C-alpha positions, 0 to 999 in steps of 0.5 A: 502266413506260413499255412496259407503259404503251403495252401498256395504252394498246394494249390500251385503244384495241384495246377501245375500236375493237371497242367502236366496231366493234360500235355502227357494225354494230349497226345492220346486221341483214341478210345479204348471202346468204339461200341454199337449195341443192338439186338441179333438180326433175326435168322433171315436178316443175318447176311445183311447184317453180315455185310452192315458189320463190314461195310459201316461198322468196320469202316467207322472203326468199331471194335466192340459189338454187343449182339442182345440175343436173350432166347433167339439162339437155338439153344442145345443145353435147353432147347425149351428156351428157343424163340421160335425161329432162332438163329443157328450155329452157322448163323452166329459163326457168320457173324464171328467170322465178319467180327474177326476179320474185322477186329471187332470184339463180339459180345453177346447179351441175355438179360439177367435178373430183370426183363423177363417180360415185356408189356403183355407176354412173360419171356421165355425163362419165366414162361417155362419155369414159373416157379422163378418168378420173383413176383408170381402173384403180379399177374401179367395183364391183358393190355399193358399200360404204364403206371400200373397199380402193381407198378409192373414195368418188367417181371424179374427172376428170383436172385435166391431160388435155388434152381434158377442159376443152374438154368441161366449159367447154362445158357450163358456158357452155351452162348458164350462158346457159340460166340468165341467171347471173352465178355459177357453181357447181363443186361440187369438194368431197370430192375423194379422188382428185387427183394418182393416183400412177398418173396419167401426168399428175398422178402426183408433181404436188403435190396443193394446185397441181393443186387450185388450178390446176383451181379457178383455171382455171375461175375464170379461164374464168368471169371472162372472161364476169363470171361467179363461182366459186362451190365448197365449201369442205371441201378447202381445210381441213386435216382433220388439224391441224383435227381436222375429219376427211376429209369436211368437210376434207381429209387429201390436202393440197389444204387449202394450195391456199388460199393459192393460188387466187384470192380472188373465188372465193365459199366455201361452207363446209359443217359438219353434224355440229358448227357450227364456227367456220371462216368465220372462217379463210376470211375471215382468208385474204380470201375471202368466204365463207356457212356451210352446214347441212343437217339439223341444226336445233341446229346452223343456228341456232348457226351462224346466230347465229355469222354475225351476230356474225361480222358485227357484230364485224368490222373495217368491212373484213372484215365484208363476206367473211361473206356469209351463209348457205345452206341445202343440200338432199341430195336431188332437189326432188321428194323435199324437197317431199314431205317438205315438205309431208307427203307422205312423211315419215322416221318414224325421224326426226322432229327433224333433217330437212332441213325442220325444218334449212330453218325453223329457219334461216329463222326464226332469221334473221328473229329476228336481223334484228329 
């Protein structure tokens, strides 16, 4: 009876504590991160995109803008890695100025480790430095199809190549300097090629340790300059036991890296087909996390409601790990603005679009913040 009474007492204490936390947090209806992620504009689109930031993002109180730059910049450190018509320093300063004027944190992204190719074409890093390729034996097809015999989705660079980081860190430092930023997004999603058996450096090594080693190396480089690392979170989730599959989670055992990487890395937790509740997992593991929808408005609304619930119902020390929402747009800025302003639309799909998701997400944030 005594043990039973103690159990009842502890259960009641838990309920009281939870109710107290809810009452303490009920008045806090803000999200630290109200974000938007999109491909950086082409140089001919910069002026219109600056207006889009001022006229569409700022009124919705967007406070974080991630621009996927990759090789779309006029790099001075490695001019051989520039895209054909890259953004100039003057272009970037226009973006810096509009974001500063509207209190928006501007974060550039260059895909590191994975996503070093797309479809039939290798991207600039492996085009210029093919020796960095993790799987040089896998040749790019004339016409790309998925699935394929090589398991090729996107190429990766070898994280243990002795010369690769001298190059990529030059790019990272230069892009962070010109964007005047205190954070950098390294991508690192959908890494299918890692620790390949035929790689003379990585073969036979633990894939989780390889992935964690690369994350920590990038994180430490940035931390030395007082900058924060952001990454996509899918490689840190177990696709097998979590029933999340090979795209939104790992099927090659990199998920164990979640216990090996620095806790100050910001996790961008993306789920596009279902509003899975994995933000809780990242928070329990000690990470700050943002939830990332794409083109499904219904999911975006549910994910936003979940994020507000997490912050309201969590103990105070856990609450701030739930940082907010990040709308992802997987097209360039010009294509998105064409859709947003009705210049070009997909008549086959009128509901699940990036524009509708963007509007639904920020409408829901506004509704939840009242």
